[in-house]
N, CA, C, O and CB atoms as a CASP TS submission, in Angstrom:
PFRMAT TS
TARGET T0000
AUTHOR 0000-0000-0000
METHOD Language model
MODEL 1
PARENT N/A
ATOM      1  N   UNK     1      38.790  49.246  84.280  1.00  0.00           N
ATOM      2  CA  UNK     1      40.203  48.921  85.092  1.00  0.00           C
ATOM      3  C   UNK     1      39.369  47.232  85.383  1.00  0.00           C
ATOM      4  O   UNK     1      38.169  46.977  85.488  1.00  0.00           O
ATOM      5  CB  UNK     1      40.713  50.283  86.945  1.00  0.00           C
ATOM      6  N   UNK     2      40.603  46.297  85.447  1.00  0.00           N
ATOM      7  CA  UNK     2      40.944  44.782  85.443  1.00  0.00           C
ATOM      8  C   UNK     2      41.807  44.476  86.401  1.00  0.00           C
ATOM      9  O   UNK     2      42.905  44.966  86.138  1.00  0.00           O
ATOM     10  CB  UNK     2      41.518  44.279  84.221  1.00  0.00           C
ATOM     11  N   UNK     3      41.798  43.813  87.513  1.00  0.00           N
ATOM     12  CA  UNK     3      42.761  43.404  87.999  1.00  0.00           C
ATOM     13  C   UNK     3      43.122  41.579  88.042  1.00  0.00           C
ATOM     14  O   UNK     3      42.158  40.823  88.162  1.00  0.00           O
ATOM     15  CB  UNK     3      42.606  44.079  89.190  1.00  0.00           C
ATOM     16  N   UNK     4      44.123  41.166  87.967  1.00  0.00           N
ATOM     17  CA  UNK     4      44.684  39.721  87.685  1.00  0.00           C
ATOM     18  C   UNK     4      45.728  39.532  88.760  1.00  0.00           C
ATOM     19  O   UNK     4      46.675  40.284  88.989  1.00  0.00           O
ATOM     20  CB  UNK     4      45.375  39.525  86.127  1.00  0.00           C
ATOM     21  N   UNK     5      45.447  38.542  89.314  1.00  0.00           N
ATOM     22  CA  UNK     5      45.825  38.110  90.396  1.00  0.00           C
ATOM     23  C   UNK     5      47.534  37.575  90.168  1.00  0.00           C
ATOM     24  O   UNK     5      47.742  37.660  88.958  1.00  0.00           O
ATOM     25  CB  UNK     5      44.722  37.026  90.822  1.00  0.00           C
ATOM     26  N   UNK     6      48.254  37.286  90.576  1.00  0.00           N
ATOM     27  CA  UNK     6      49.679  36.356  90.206  1.00  0.00           C
ATOM     28  C   UNK     6      49.850  35.858  91.494  1.00  0.00           C
ATOM     29  O   UNK     6      50.084  36.403  92.573  1.00  0.00           O
ATOM     30  CB  UNK     6      51.201  37.204  89.620  1.00  0.00           C
ATOM     31  N   UNK     7      49.595  34.099  90.969  1.00  0.00           N
ATOM     32  CA  UNK     7      49.339  33.247  91.750  1.00  0.00           C
ATOM     33  C   UNK     7      50.847  32.456  91.655  1.00  0.00           C
ATOM     34  O   UNK     7      51.557  32.334  90.656  1.00  0.00           O
ATOM     35  CB  UNK     7      47.971  32.519  91.380  1.00  0.00           C
ATOM     36  N   UNK     8      51.121  31.898  93.217  1.00  0.00           N
ATOM     37  CA  UNK     8      52.183  31.209  92.929  1.00  0.00           C
ATOM     38  C   UNK     8      51.985  29.687  92.847  1.00  0.00           C
ATOM     39  O   UNK     8      50.969  29.151  93.290  1.00  0.00           O
ATOM     40  CB  UNK     8      53.115  31.557  93.832  1.00  0.00           C
ATOM     41  N   UNK     9      52.954  29.031  92.287  1.00  0.00           N
ATOM     42  CA  UNK     9      53.064  27.916  91.644  1.00  0.00           C
ATOM     43  C   UNK     9      54.370  26.723  92.532  1.00  0.00           C
ATOM     44  O   UNK     9      54.507  25.540  92.222  1.00  0.00           O
ATOM     45  CB  UNK     9      53.444  28.474  90.027  1.00  0.00           C
ATOM     46  N   UNK    10      55.017  27.302  93.417  1.00  0.00           N
ATOM     47  CA  UNK    10      56.132  26.500  93.975  1.00  0.00           C
ATOM     48  C   UNK    10      57.573  26.447  93.143  1.00  0.00           C
ATOM     49  O   UNK    10      58.548  25.758  93.443  1.00  0.00           O
ATOM     50  CB  UNK    10      55.579  25.064  94.102  1.00  0.00           C
ATOM     51  N   UNK    11      57.452  27.331  92.054  1.00  0.00           N
ATOM     52  CA  UNK    11      59.014  27.248  91.429  1.00  0.00           C
ATOM     53  C   UNK    11      59.933  28.771  91.736  1.00  0.00           C
ATOM     54  O   UNK    11      61.001  29.151  91.254  1.00  0.00           O
ATOM     55  CB  UNK    11      58.866  26.992  89.479  1.00  0.00           C
ATOM     56  N   UNK    12      59.226  29.266  92.506  1.00  0.00           N
ATOM     57  CA  UNK    12      60.064  30.515  92.668  1.00  0.00           C
ATOM     58  C   UNK    12      58.908  31.925  92.551  1.00  0.00           C
ATOM     59  O   UNK    12      57.737  32.005  92.181  1.00  0.00           O
ATOM     60  CB  UNK    12      61.381  30.514  91.293  1.00  0.00           C
ATOM     61  N   UNK    13      59.997  33.019  93.114  1.00  0.00           N
ATOM     62  CA  UNK    13      59.416  34.670  93.394  1.00  0.00           C
ATOM     63  C   UNK    13      59.812  35.200  92.490  1.00  0.00           C
ATOM     64  O   UNK    13      59.631  36.406  92.660  1.00  0.00           O
ATOM     65  CB  UNK    13      59.830  35.562  94.602  1.00  0.00           C
ATOM     66  N   UNK    14      60.557  34.886  91.006  1.00  0.00           N
ATOM     67  CA  UNK    14      61.472  35.979  90.464  1.00  0.00           C
ATOM     68  C   UNK    14      60.286  35.896  89.161  1.00  0.00           C
ATOM     69  O   UNK    14      60.040  34.976  88.381  1.00  0.00           O
ATOM     70  CB  UNK    14      63.490  35.576  90.150  1.00  0.00           C
ATOM     71  N   UNK    15      59.814  36.971  89.269  1.00  0.00           N
ATOM     72  CA  UNK    15      58.879  37.210  88.069  1.00  0.00           C
ATOM     73  C   UNK    15      59.601  37.807  86.730  1.00  0.00           C
ATOM     74  O   UNK    15      60.170  38.895  86.639  1.00  0.00           O
ATOM     75  CB  UNK    15      57.726  38.258  88.537  1.00  0.00           C
ATOM     76  N   UNK    16      59.393  36.590  85.485  1.00  0.00           N
ATOM     77  CA  UNK    16      59.982  36.732  84.477  1.00  0.00           C
ATOM     78  C   UNK    16      58.789  38.014  83.695  1.00  0.00           C
ATOM     79  O   UNK    16      57.605  38.054  84.027  1.00  0.00           O
ATOM     80  CB  UNK    16      60.274  35.150  83.789  1.00  0.00           C
ATOM     81  N   UNK    17      59.350  38.889  82.734  1.00  0.00           N
ATOM     82  CA  UNK    17      58.297  39.386  81.660  1.00  0.00           C
ATOM     83  C   UNK    17      57.942  40.892  82.322  1.00  0.00           C
ATOM     84  O   UNK    17      57.016  41.518  81.807  1.00  0.00           O
ATOM     85  CB  UNK    17      56.756  38.225  81.513  1.00  0.00           C
ATOM     86  N   UNK    18      58.530  41.367  83.242  1.00  0.00           N
ATOM     87  CA  UNK    18      58.141  42.645  84.146  1.00  0.00           C
ATOM     88  C   UNK    18      58.685  43.950  83.329  1.00  0.00           C
ATOM     89  O   UNK    18      58.147  45.057  83.363  1.00  0.00           O
ATOM     90  CB  UNK    18      58.921  42.563  85.803  1.00  0.00           C
ATOM     91  N   UNK    19      59.639  43.671  82.725  1.00  0.00           N
ATOM     92  CA  UNK    19      60.139  44.864  81.784  1.00  0.00           C
ATOM     93  C   UNK    19      59.057  45.322  80.665  1.00  0.00           C
ATOM     94  O   UNK    19      58.542  46.432  80.526  1.00  0.00           O
ATOM     95  CB  UNK    19      61.535  44.374  80.969  1.00  0.00           C
ATOM     96  N   UNK    20      58.853  44.054  79.857  1.00  0.00           N
ATOM     97  CA  UNK    20      57.691  44.308  78.984  1.00  0.00           C
ATOM     98  C   UNK    20      56.322  44.991  79.537  1.00  0.00           C
ATOM     99  O   UNK    20      55.767  45.987  79.074  1.00  0.00           O
ATOM    100  CB  UNK    20      57.342  43.012  78.447  1.00  0.00           C
ATOM    101  N   UNK    21      55.868  44.093  80.796  1.00  0.00           N
ATOM    102  CA  UNK    21      54.514  44.622  81.536  1.00  0.00           C
ATOM    103  C   UNK    21      54.758  46.141  81.740  1.00  0.00           C
ATOM    104  O   UNK    21      54.133  46.963  81.071  1.00  0.00           O
ATOM    105  CB  UNK    21      54.206  43.836  83.119  1.00  0.00           C
ATOM    106  N   UNK    22      55.272  46.344  82.262  1.00  0.00           N
ATOM    107  CA  UNK    22      55.822  48.141  82.650  1.00  0.00           C
ATOM    108  C   UNK    22      55.669  49.115  81.494  1.00  0.00           C
ATOM    109  O   UNK    22      55.144  50.226  81.556  1.00  0.00           O
ATOM    110  CB  UNK    22      57.646  48.299  83.023  1.00  0.00           C
ATOM    111  N   UNK    23      56.135  48.607  80.574  1.00  0.00           N
ATOM    112  CA  UNK    23      56.331  49.715  79.078  1.00  0.00           C
ATOM    113  C   UNK    23      54.821  49.460  78.889  1.00  0.00           C
ATOM    114  O   UNK    23      54.484  50.137  77.917  1.00  0.00           O
ATOM    115  CB  UNK    23      57.603  49.145  77.384  1.00  0.00           C
ATOM    116  N   UNK    24      54.055  48.973  79.246  1.00  0.00           N
ATOM    117  CA  UNK    24      52.550  49.168  78.432  1.00  0.00           C
ATOM    118  C   UNK    24      51.971  50.188  79.173  1.00  0.00           C
ATOM    119  O   UNK    24      52.254  50.297  80.366  1.00  0.00           O
ATOM    120  CB  UNK    24      51.439  47.802  78.397  1.00  0.00           C
ATOM    121  N   UNK    25      51.166  50.982  78.607  1.00  0.00           N
ATOM    122  CA  UNK    25      50.215  52.219  79.074  1.00  0.00           C
ATOM    123  C   UNK    25      49.186  51.447  79.812  1.00  0.00           C
ATOM    124  O   UNK    25      48.679  50.431  79.335  1.00  0.00           O
ATOM    125  CB  UNK    25      49.488  53.209  77.771  1.00  0.00           C
ATOM    126  N   UNK    26      48.862  51.952  81.038  1.00  0.00           N
ATOM    127  CA  UNK    26      47.674  52.030  82.194  1.00  0.00           C
ATOM    128  C   UNK    26      48.219  50.802  83.027  1.00  0.00           C
ATOM    129  O   UNK    26      47.682  50.636  84.122  1.00  0.00           O
ATOM    130  CB  UNK    26      45.839  51.794  81.576  1.00  0.00           C
ATOM    131  N   UNK    27      49.098  50.022  82.697  1.00  0.00           N
ATOM    132  CA  UNK    27      49.597  48.656  83.547  1.00  0.00           C
ATOM    133  C   UNK    27      50.057  49.300  84.813  1.00  0.00           C
ATOM    134  O   UNK    27      50.778  50.297  84.853  1.00  0.00           O
ATOM    135  CB  UNK    27      50.959  47.671  82.791  1.00  0.00           C
ATOM    136  N   UNK    28      49.646  48.735  85.713  1.00  0.00           N
ATOM    137  CA  UNK    28      50.219  48.888  86.974  1.00  0.00           C
ATOM    138  C   UNK    28      50.719  47.390  88.231  1.00  0.00           C
ATOM    139  O   UNK    28      49.716  46.916  88.763  1.00  0.00           O
ATOM    140  CB  UNK    28      49.062  49.836  87.556  1.00  0.00           C
ATOM    141  N   UNK    29      51.636  46.927  88.532  1.00  0.00           N
ATOM    142  CA  UNK    29      52.427  45.682  88.758  1.00  0.00           C
ATOM    143  C   UNK    29      52.182  46.372  90.372  1.00  0.00           C
ATOM    144  O   UNK    29      52.445  47.538  90.668  1.00  0.00           O
ATOM    145  CB  UNK    29      54.270  45.378  87.874  1.00  0.00           C
ATOM    146  N   UNK    30      51.483  45.090  91.513  1.00  0.00           N
ATOM    147  CA  UNK    30      51.820  45.344  92.816  1.00  0.00           C
ATOM    148  C   UNK    30      52.275  43.928  93.168  1.00  0.00           C
ATOM    149  O   UNK    30      51.418  43.046  93.130  1.00  0.00           O
ATOM    150  CB  UNK    30      50.638  45.978  93.710  1.00  0.00           C
ATOM    151  N   UNK    31      53.485  43.622  93.495  1.00  0.00           N
ATOM    152  CA  UNK    31      54.130  42.308  94.294  1.00  0.00           C
ATOM    153  C   UNK    31      54.506  42.758  95.977  1.00  0.00           C
ATOM    154  O   UNK    31      55.122  43.650  96.562  1.00  0.00           O
ATOM    155  CB  UNK    31      55.791  41.775  93.381  1.00  0.00           C
ATOM    156  N   UNK    32      53.677  41.477  96.325  1.00  0.00           N
ATOM    157  CA  UNK    32      53.339  41.418  97.511  1.00  0.00           C
ATOM    158  C   UNK    32      54.737  41.197  98.662  1.00  0.00           C
ATOM    159  O   UNK    32      54.614  41.454  99.860  1.00  0.00           O
ATOM    160  CB  UNK    32      52.277  40.311  97.471  1.00  0.00           C
ATOM    161  N   UNK    33      55.774  40.787  98.174  1.00  0.00           N
ATOM    162  CA  UNK    33      56.879  40.868  98.977  1.00  0.00           C
ATOM    163  C   UNK    33      57.020  39.576  99.635  1.00  0.00           C
ATOM    164  O   UNK    33      57.858  39.490 100.533  1.00  0.00           O
ATOM    165  CB  UNK    33      56.794  41.971  99.916  1.00  0.00           C
ATOM    166  N   UNK    34      56.133  38.281  99.234  1.00  0.00           N
ATOM    167  CA  UNK    34      56.068  37.202 100.425  1.00  0.00           C
ATOM    168  C   UNK    34      57.242  36.400 100.003  1.00  0.00           C
ATOM    169  O   UNK    34      57.475  36.444  98.795  1.00  0.00           O
ATOM    170  CB  UNK    34      54.574  36.224 100.560  1.00  0.00           C
ATOM    171  N   UNK    35      58.020  35.691 100.718  1.00  0.00           N
ATOM    172  CA  UNK    35      58.873  34.708 100.903  1.00  0.00           C
ATOM    173  C   UNK    35      58.437  32.952 100.360  1.00  0.00           C
ATOM    174  O   UNK    35      59.155  32.144  99.772  1.00  0.00           O
ATOM    175  CB  UNK    35      59.093  34.876 102.423  1.00  0.00           C
ATOM    176  N   UNK    36      57.422  32.848 100.693  1.00  0.00           N
ATOM    177  CA  UNK    36      57.017  31.563 100.334  1.00  0.00           C
ATOM    178  C   UNK    36      55.982  31.723  99.217  1.00  0.00           C
ATOM    179  O   UNK    36      54.926  32.355  99.275  1.00  0.00           O
ATOM    180  CB  UNK    36      56.477  30.792 101.547  1.00  0.00           C
ATOM    181  N   UNK    37      56.420  31.122  98.327  1.00  0.00           N
ATOM    182  CA  UNK    37      56.041  30.884  97.353  1.00  0.00           C
ATOM    183  C   UNK    37      54.822  29.175  97.181  1.00  0.00           C
ATOM    184  O   UNK    37      55.127  28.294  96.377  1.00  0.00           O
ATOM    185  CB  UNK    37      57.431  31.019  96.684  1.00  0.00           C
ATOM    186  N   UNK    38      53.874  29.091  97.853  1.00  0.00           N
ATOM    187  CA  UNK    38      52.866  28.308  97.776  1.00  0.00           C
ATOM    188  C   UNK    38      51.974  27.964  96.396  1.00  0.00           C
ATOM    189  O   UNK    38      52.014  28.808  95.501  1.00  0.00           O
ATOM    190  CB  UNK    38      52.161  28.819  98.685  1.00  0.00           C
ATOM    191  N   UNK    39      51.123  26.681  96.183  1.00  0.00           N
ATOM    192  CA  UNK    39      50.209  26.393  95.145  1.00  0.00           C
ATOM    193  C   UNK    39      49.358  27.496  95.289  1.00  0.00           C
ATOM    194  O   UNK    39      48.746  27.499  96.357  1.00  0.00           O
ATOM    195  CB  UNK    39      49.508  25.041  95.207  1.00  0.00           C
ATOM    196  N   UNK    40      49.075  28.687  94.329  1.00  0.00           N
ATOM    197  CA  UNK    40      47.820  29.073  94.415  1.00  0.00           C
ATOM    198  C   UNK    40      48.150  30.474  95.455  1.00  0.00           C
ATOM    199  O   UNK    40      47.326  31.374  95.298  1.00  0.00           O
ATOM    200  CB  UNK    40      46.765  27.758  95.000  1.00  0.00           C
ATOM    201  N   UNK    41      49.121  30.724  96.367  1.00  0.00           N
ATOM    202  CA  UNK    41      49.141  31.392  96.689  1.00  0.00           C
ATOM    203  C   UNK    41      49.234  33.463  96.301  1.00  0.00           C
ATOM    204  O   UNK    41      49.880  34.065  95.443  1.00  0.00           O
ATOM    205  CB  UNK    41      49.641  30.630  97.093  1.00  0.00           C
ATOM    206  N   UNK    42      48.577  33.818  97.046  1.00  0.00           N
ATOM    207  CA  UNK    42      48.366  35.499  95.908  1.00  0.00           C
ATOM    208  C   UNK    42      49.841  36.081  96.340  1.00  0.00           C
ATOM    209  O   UNK    42      50.175  36.544  97.431  1.00  0.00           O
ATOM    210  CB  UNK    42      46.638  37.064  96.543  1.00  0.00           C
ATOM    211  N   UNK    43      50.871  35.858  94.753  1.00  0.00           N
ATOM    212  CA  UNK    43      52.097  36.345  95.394  1.00  0.00           C
ATOM    213  C   UNK    43      52.379  37.914  94.762  1.00  0.00           C
ATOM    214  O   UNK    43      53.417  38.568  94.871  1.00  0.00           O
ATOM    215  CB  UNK    43      53.406  35.217  95.059  1.00  0.00           C
ATOM    216  N   UNK    44      51.011  38.330  94.010  1.00  0.00           N
ATOM    217  CA  UNK    44      50.580  39.934  93.693  1.00  0.00           C
ATOM    218  C   UNK    44      49.711  40.096  92.723  1.00  0.00           C
ATOM    219  O   UNK    44      49.075  39.130  92.303  1.00  0.00           O
ATOM    220  CB  UNK    44      51.681  40.840  93.266  1.00  0.00           C
ATOM    221  N   UNK    45      49.591  41.033  92.343  1.00  0.00           N
ATOM    222  CA  UNK    45      48.853  41.110  91.201  1.00  0.00           C
ATOM    223  C   UNK    45      49.028  42.443  90.054  1.00  0.00           C
ATOM    224  O   UNK    45      49.827  43.371  90.180  1.00  0.00           O
ATOM    225  CB  UNK    45      47.504  41.043  91.753  1.00  0.00           C
ATOM    226  N   UNK    46      48.355  42.309  89.274  1.00  0.00           N
ATOM    227  CA  UNK    46      48.425  43.742  88.392  1.00  0.00           C
ATOM    228  C   UNK    46      47.359  44.079  87.738  1.00  0.00           C
ATOM    229  O   UNK    46      46.579  43.218  87.332  1.00  0.00           O
ATOM    230  CB  UNK    46      49.415  43.800  87.341  1.00  0.00           C
ATOM    231  N   UNK    47      47.099  45.810  87.471  1.00  0.00           N
ATOM    232  CA  UNK    47      45.680  45.835  87.166  1.00  0.00           C
ATOM    233  C   UNK    47      45.883  47.029  86.015  1.00  0.00           C
ATOM    234  O   UNK    47      46.692  47.943  86.175  1.00  0.00           O
ATOM    235  CB  UNK    47      44.568  46.191  88.605  1.00  0.00           C
ATOM    236  N   UNK    48      44.993  46.888  84.771  1.00  0.00           N
ATOM    237  CA  UNK    48      45.211  46.936  83.399  1.00  0.00           C
ATOM    238  C   UNK    48      43.871  48.432  83.892  1.00  0.00           C
ATOM    239  O   UNK    48      42.971  48.439  84.732  1.00  0.00           O
ATOM    240  CB  UNK    48      44.849  45.146  82.124  1.00  0.00           C
ATOM    241  N   UNK    49      44.178  49.124  83.252  1.00  0.00           N
ATOM    242  CA  UNK    49      43.146  50.605  83.037  1.00  0.00           C
ATOM    243  C   UNK    49      43.232  50.708  81.752  1.00  0.00           C
ATOM    244  O   UNK    49      44.353  50.802  81.251  1.00  0.00           O
ATOM    245  CB  UNK    49      43.609  52.174  83.745  1.00  0.00           C
ATOM    246  N   UNK    50      41.820  50.714  80.758  1.00  0.00           N
ATOM    247  CA  UNK    50      41.312  50.629  79.538  1.00  0.00           C
ATOM    248  C   UNK    50      40.252  51.756  79.512  1.00  0.00           C
ATOM    249  O   UNK    50      39.620  51.966  80.547  1.00  0.00           O
ATOM    250  CB  UNK    50      40.795  49.225  79.245  1.00  0.00           C
ATOM    251  N   UNK    51      40.021  52.465  78.452  1.00  0.00           N
ATOM    252  CA  UNK    51      38.588  52.820  78.018  1.00  0.00           C
ATOM    253  C   UNK    51      37.502  52.350  77.855  1.00  0.00           C
ATOM    254  O   UNK    51      36.471  53.010  77.722  1.00  0.00           O
ATOM    255  CB  UNK    51      38.513  53.138  77.245  1.00  0.00           C
ATOM    256  N   UNK    52      37.609  50.884  77.840  1.00  0.00           N
ATOM    257  CA  UNK    52      36.617  50.110  77.699  1.00  0.00           C
ATOM    258  C   UNK    52      37.123  48.847  78.406  1.00  0.00           C
ATOM    259  O   UNK    52      38.281  48.445  78.289  1.00  0.00           O
ATOM    260  CB  UNK    52      36.203  49.987  76.279  1.00  0.00           C
ATOM    261  N   UNK    53      35.910  48.077  79.360  1.00  0.00           N
ATOM    262  CA  UNK    53      36.070  46.826  80.210  1.00  0.00           C
ATOM    263  C   UNK    53      36.512  45.933  79.205  1.00  0.00           C
ATOM    264  O   UNK    53      37.192  44.963  79.540  1.00  0.00           O
ATOM    265  CB  UNK    53      34.747  46.286  80.998  1.00  0.00           C
ATOM    266  N   UNK    54      36.251  46.105  78.147  1.00  0.00           N
ATOM    267  CA  UNK    54      36.394  44.715  76.600  1.00  0.00           C
ATOM    268  C   UNK    54      38.212  44.880  76.581  1.00  0.00           C
ATOM    269  O   UNK    54      39.124  44.060  76.692  1.00  0.00           O
ATOM    270  CB  UNK    54      35.327  45.475  74.246  1.00  0.00           C
ATOM    271  N   UNK    55      38.163  46.388  76.381  1.00  0.00           N
ATOM    272  CA  UNK    55      39.693  46.586  76.115  1.00  0.00           C
ATOM    273  C   UNK    55      40.963  46.091  77.107  1.00  0.00           C
ATOM    274  O   UNK    55      42.054  45.664  76.729  1.00  0.00           O
ATOM    275  CB  UNK    55      39.839  48.048  76.015  1.00  0.00           C
ATOM    276  N   UNK    56      40.449  46.291  78.609  1.00  0.00           N
ATOM    277  CA  UNK    56      40.982  46.061  79.663  1.00  0.00           C
ATOM    278  C   UNK    56      41.454  44.112  79.852  1.00  0.00           C
ATOM    279  O   UNK    56      42.379  43.361  80.163  1.00  0.00           O
ATOM    280  CB  UNK    56      39.858  46.752  80.700  1.00  0.00           C
ATOM    281  N   UNK    57      40.051  44.134  79.402  1.00  0.00           N
ATOM    282  CA  UNK    57      40.534  42.100  79.613  1.00  0.00           C
ATOM    283  C   UNK    57      41.122  41.937  78.446  1.00  0.00           C
ATOM    284  O   UNK    57      42.019  41.099  78.537  1.00  0.00           O
ATOM    285  CB  UNK    57      39.088  40.632  79.713  1.00  0.00           C
ATOM    286  N   UNK    58      41.005  42.369  77.408  1.00  0.00           N
ATOM    287  CA  UNK    58      41.860  41.801  76.313  1.00  0.00           C
ATOM    288  C   UNK    58      43.060  42.148  76.870  1.00  0.00           C
ATOM    289  O   UNK    58      43.469  41.161  77.482  1.00  0.00           O
ATOM    290  CB  UNK    58      41.660  42.334  74.820  1.00  0.00           C
ATOM    291  N   UNK    59      44.049  43.324  76.989  1.00  0.00           N
ATOM    292  CA  UNK    59      45.166  43.431  77.423  1.00  0.00           C
ATOM    293  C   UNK    59      45.502  42.831  78.654  1.00  0.00           C
ATOM    294  O   UNK    59      46.707  42.581  78.700  1.00  0.00           O
ATOM    295  CB  UNK    59      45.389  44.532  77.416  1.00  0.00           C
ATOM    296  N   UNK    60      44.952  42.545  79.552  1.00  0.00           N
ATOM    297  CA  UNK    60      45.099  41.435  80.685  1.00  0.00           C
ATOM    298  C   UNK    60      45.161  40.317  80.363  1.00  0.00           C
ATOM    299  O   UNK    60      45.761  39.693  81.238  1.00  0.00           O
ATOM    300  CB  UNK    60      44.203  41.341  81.560  1.00  0.00           C
ATOM    301  N   UNK    61      44.831  39.633  79.478  1.00  0.00           N
ATOM    302  CA  UNK    61      44.866  38.284  78.925  1.00  0.00           C
ATOM    303  C   UNK    61      46.308  38.380  77.802  1.00  0.00           C
ATOM    304  O   UNK    61      47.037  37.576  77.221  1.00  0.00           O
ATOM    305  CB  UNK    61      43.194  37.909  78.083  1.00  0.00           C
ATOM    306  N   UNK    62      46.227  39.319  77.880  1.00  0.00           N
ATOM    307  CA  UNK    62      47.600  39.553  76.488  1.00  0.00           C
ATOM    308  C   UNK    62      49.025  39.255  77.611  1.00  0.00           C
ATOM    309  O   UNK    62      49.998  38.518  77.456  1.00  0.00           O
ATOM    310  CB  UNK    62      47.698  41.900  75.523  1.00  0.00           C
ATOM    311  N   UNK    63      48.644  40.167  78.749  1.00  0.00           N
ATOM    312  CA  UNK    63      49.636  40.417  79.911  1.00  0.00           C
ATOM    313  C   UNK    63      49.744  38.944  80.671  1.00  0.00           C
ATOM    314  O   UNK    63      50.831  38.616  81.147  1.00  0.00           O
ATOM    315  CB  UNK    63      49.034  41.721  81.027  1.00  0.00           C
ATOM    316  N   UNK    64      48.923  38.315  80.745  1.00  0.00           N
ATOM    317  CA  UNK    64      49.124  36.985  81.225  1.00  0.00           C
ATOM    318  C   UNK    64      49.913  35.912  80.458  1.00  0.00           C
ATOM    319  O   UNK    64      50.353  34.820  80.816  1.00  0.00           O
ATOM    320  CB  UNK    64      47.917  36.498  81.426  1.00  0.00           C
ATOM    321  N   UNK    65      49.945  36.474  79.460  1.00  0.00           N
ATOM    322  CA  UNK    65      51.355  35.055  78.725  1.00  0.00           C
ATOM    323  C   UNK    65      52.505  36.000  78.724  1.00  0.00           C
ATOM    324  O   UNK    65      53.536  35.556  78.219  1.00  0.00           O
ATOM    325  CB  UNK    65      51.127  34.229  76.580  1.00  0.00           C
ATOM    326  N   UNK    66      52.535  37.237  79.196  1.00  0.00           N
ATOM    327  CA  UNK    66      54.202  37.347  79.311  1.00  0.00           C
ATOM    328  C   UNK    66      54.923  37.538  80.267  1.00  0.00           C
ATOM    329  O   UNK    66      56.065  37.980  80.146  1.00  0.00           O
ATOM    330  CB  UNK    66      54.710  38.187  78.720  1.00  0.00           C
ATOM    331  N   UNK    67      54.146  37.106  81.873  1.00  0.00           N
ATOM    332  CA  UNK    67      54.626  37.034  82.897  1.00  0.00           C
ATOM    333  C   UNK    67      54.569  35.575  83.390  1.00  0.00           C
ATOM    334  O   UNK    67      53.744  34.721  83.062  1.00  0.00           O
ATOM    335  CB  UNK    67      54.080  37.953  83.622  1.00  0.00           C
ATOM    336  N   UNK    68      55.807  35.432  84.408  1.00  0.00           N
ATOM    337  CA  UNK    68      55.587  33.992  84.849  1.00  0.00           C
ATOM    338  C   UNK    68      56.636  33.809  85.925  1.00  0.00           C
ATOM    339  O   UNK    68      57.777  34.138  85.603  1.00  0.00           O
ATOM    340  CB  UNK    68      55.751  32.866  83.614  1.00  0.00           C
ATOM    341  N   UNK    69      56.474  33.410  86.966  1.00  0.00           N
ATOM    342  CA  UNK    69      56.996  33.318  88.061  1.00  0.00           C
ATOM    343  C   UNK    69      58.326  32.038  88.119  1.00  0.00           C
ATOM    344  O   UNK    69      58.053  30.838  88.147  1.00  0.00           O
ATOM    345  CB  UNK    69      55.760  33.127  88.970  1.00  0.00           C
ATOM    346  N   UNK    70      59.318  32.410  88.127  1.00  0.00           N
ATOM    347  CA  UNK    70      60.530  31.369  87.851  1.00  0.00           C
ATOM    348  C   UNK    70      61.585  31.716  89.329  1.00  0.00           C
ATOM    349  O   UNK    70      61.530  32.739  90.012  1.00  0.00           O
ATOM    350  CB  UNK    70      61.489  31.804  86.008  1.00  0.00           C
ATOM    351  N   UNK    71      62.390  30.681  89.508  1.00  0.00           N
ATOM    352  CA  UNK    71      63.125  30.311  90.574  1.00  0.00           C
ATOM    353  C   UNK    71      63.920  31.757  90.750  1.00  0.00           C
ATOM    354  O   UNK    71      63.687  32.577  89.862  1.00  0.00           O
ATOM    355  CB  UNK    71      64.048  28.901  90.294  1.00  0.00           C
ATOM    356  N   UNK    72      64.374  31.955  91.272  1.00  0.00           N
ATOM    357  CA  UNK    72      65.488  33.121  91.813  1.00  0.00           C
ATOM    358  C   UNK    72      66.944  32.505  91.380  1.00  0.00           C
ATOM    359  O   UNK    72      67.976  33.125  91.635  1.00  0.00           O
ATOM    360  CB  UNK    72      65.435  33.375  93.743  1.00  0.00           C
TER
END
């Protein structure tokens, strides 16, 4: 398993790319419901499960490219 934080960027709390993320096997999204988005503030995280650590890391890196925090 690999966990990756979703960090604030002062641009918004709307997470783009969720549809694609949730269709991937072994991927779980956890948003914390925070209203204030500050730089580098933990807004949520996703967890990736895979058979090997290398596979989980590779999948997590791919997912990081799919998602972005946008203005609501």
